[in-house]
C-alpha positions as CSV (number, residue, x, y, z in Angstrom):
1,M,33.7,6.1,-15.5
2,N,32.1,2.4,-17.0
3,T,29.1,2.3,-18.6
4,H,28.9,-1.7,-17.6
5,L,29.1,-0.5,-13.9
6,L,26.5,2.4,-13.8
7,I,24.3,0.1,-15.4
8,G,25.3,-2.6,-12.6
9,V,25.1,0.0,-10.1
10,A,21.8,1.3,-11.5
11,V,20.2,-2.5,-11.1
12,M,21.4,-3.3,-7.7
13,F,19.8,0.1,-6.2
14,G,16.8,-1.0,-8.4
15,L,16.5,-4.0,-6.7
16,I,17.6,-2.8,-3.4
17,G,14.5,-0.6,-3.3
18,F,12.3,-3.1,-4.7
19,A,12.9,-5.1,-1.8
20,A,12.8,-2.8,0.3
21,S,8.9,-1.3,-0.9
22,R,8.1,-4.5,-0.8
23,D,8.5,-5.0,2.7
24,L,7.1,-1.8,3.8
25,L,4.0,-2.8,2.2
26,R,3.9,-6.5,4.1
27,R,4.4,-4.6,7.1
28,L,1.7,-2.1,6.2
29,K,-0.6,-4.6,5.7
30,I,-0.3,-6.5,8.6
31,Q,-0.9,-2.8,10.6
32,T,-4.2,-2.1,8.7
33,Q,-6.8,-4.2,10.2
34,L,-10.4,-4.1,9.0
35,V,-12.6,-3.4,11.5
36,T,-16.4,-3.9,11.2
37,V,-18.8,-0.9,12.5
38,P,-22.3,-2.0,13.8
39,V,-25.2,0.7,12.1
40,N,-28.3,1.1,13.3
41,R,-30.3,1.1,10.4
42,A,-33.8,2.5,12.0
43,A,-31.4,5.9,12.9
44,R,-30.7,6.8,9.2
45,P,-32.8,9.5,7.6
46,A,-34.9,7.6,4.4
47,R,-34.0,9.1,1.3
48,A,-36.2,11.5,-0.3
49,E,-38.2,10.4,-3.3
50,R,-38.1,12.2,-6.6
């Protein structure tokens, strides 16, 4: 096969993979949202002084 054709196909697959990974990461970022968790500071045991 022609070398230029193979390079072109590889570049196209790379661009398709790059676009798909960006889209996937964007969708995962939307799904994962940080939630604050209340912590009772009096319930935690005090650290032992060394």
